[in-house]
C-alpha positions in Angstrom: 126.7 177.5 80.9 123.3 176.7 79.5 124.7 175.9 76.1 127.0 173.2 77.6 124.2 171.7 79.6 121.9 171.6 76.6 124.5 169.9 74.3 125.3 167.4 77.0 121.7 166.5 77.3 121.4 166.1 73.6 124.4 163.8 73.5 123.1 161.7 76.4 119.6 161.5 74.8 121.1 160.4 71.5 123.2 157.7 73.2 120.1 156.4 75.1 118.1 156.3 71.9 120.8 154.4 70.0 121.3 151.9 72.8 117.6 151.3 72.8 117.5 150.6 69.1 120.5 148.4 69.3 119.1 146.3 72.1 115.9 145.9 70.2 117.7 144.8 67.1 119.7 142.1 69.0 116.9 140.9 71.1 115.4 138.6 68.5 118.7 137.0 67.2 118.8 133.2 66.9 115.1 132.9 67.4 112.2 132.3 65.1 111.9 130.9 61.5 115.6 131.7 60.7 116.8 129.4 63.4 119.7 127.4 61.9 118.9 123.9 60.8 115.1 124.3 61.0 114.3 125.7 57.6 111.6 128.2 57.1 109.0 126.4 59.3 111.2 125.9 62.4 108.6 127.5 64.7 106.0 124.9 63.9 108.0 121.8 64.7 107.5 119.5 67.7 110.4 118.7 70.0 110.7 115.3 68.5 110.9 116.7 65.0 113.5 119.3 66.1 115.6 116.5 67.6 115.3 114.4 64.4 116.3 117.4 62.2 119.3 118.2 64.4 120.3 114.5 64.3 120.0 114.5 60.5 121.8 117.7 60.1 124.7 116.5 62.3 124.8 113.2 60.4 125.0 115.2 57.1 127.8 117.4 58.4 129.8 114.3 59.6 129.2 112.4 56.3 130.3 115.3 54.2 133.2 116.6 56.3 135.8 114.7 54.3 134.4 115.8 50.9 134.2 119.4 52.0 137.8 119.3 53.2 139.0 117.7 50.0 137.0 120.3 47.9 138.6 123.2 49.8 142.1 121.7 49.4 141.6 121.0 45.6 140.2 124.5 45.1 143.2 126.1 46.9 145.6 123.9 44.9 143.9 124.9 41.7 144.0 128.6 42.7 147.7 128.2 43.5 148.5 126.6 40.2 146.5 129.2 38.3 148.3 132.0 40.1 151.6 130.9 38.6 152.9 132.9 35.6 152.9 129.7 33.5 150.3 127.3 35.0 150.5 123.6 33.9 147.4 122.9 31.8 147.4 119.2 32.6 147.6 119.8 36.3 144.8 122.4 36.2 142.6 120.1 34.1 143.2 117.1 36.5 142.5 119.3 39.5 139.3 120.7 38.0 138.1 117.1 37.2 138.7 116.1 40.8 136.8 119.2 42.0 133.9 118.4 39.7 133.8 114.8 40.9 133.9 115.8 44.6 131.2 118.5 44.0 129.0 115.8 42.4 129.4 113.5 45.4 128.6 116.4 47.7 125.5 117.4 45.7 124.2 113.8 45.8 124.6 113.7 49.6 123.0 117.1 49.9 120.0 116.0 47.9 119.6 112.9 50.0 119.8 115.1 53.1 117.2 117.5 51.8 114.8 114.6 51.0 115.4 113.1 54.5 114.6 116.5 56.1 111.4 116.8 54.0 110.3 113.5 55.4 110.5 115.0 58.9 109.0 118.3 57.9 107.3 118.6 54.5 107.6 122.4 54.7 111.4 122.2 55.1 113.3 124.5 52.7 117.0 124.6 52.3 117.3 128.0 53.9 120.3 130.3 53.9 120.2 130.5 57.7 121.4 127.0 57.8 124.9 125.7 58.2 128.3 127.4 58.8 129.0 130.8 57.5 125.6 132.3 58.3 124.0 132.8 54.9 126.5 130.8 52.9 125.8 127.3 51.5 126.9 124.3 53.6 130.4 123.2 52.7 131.6 126.7 51.7 132.6 128.8 54.6 132.4 132.6 54.3 135.1 133.9 52.0 136.2 130.6 50.5 135.4 128.8 47.3 135.7 129.4 43.5 132.9 131.9 43.6 135.2 134.5 45.3 138.1 134.1 42.9 138.8 136.0 39.7 138.7 132.8 37.7 135.6 131.3 39.3 132.1 131.3 37.8 130.7 133.5 40.6 128.2 130.7 41.3 128.1 129.0 44.6 126.3 125.9 45.8 
């Protein structure tokens, strides 16, 4: 009888310890310097700066939504074409040119966005905690893009 009581107490103790560690780990989520959209110095911003940065971030997302959608569609189309046993070289070349042009447009808008954010907060850094996909560059949701394909460069934005 004592063995069963002891083993139950050990199991209950282990569960309590694990729950304590888990609650401690989740307690600080979405707080502090990694707060999305705030860059590395988000904790030092005034309310007005935070509102300006959120407004700028929302404007950037809206302004680039069409480009990001087109990029994803073109990349998927290129992947589909390349998956064929005999891909059409002209189609692949044209698609890659369109992807490059769209990526260039996106990069210019991103640069303008970063410069605008730095005017609001000189310590702003384009952090990985920013944007959709948690840790992935803006415009490329988790699991999508050329970097995750066998014929991609492995390089993301």
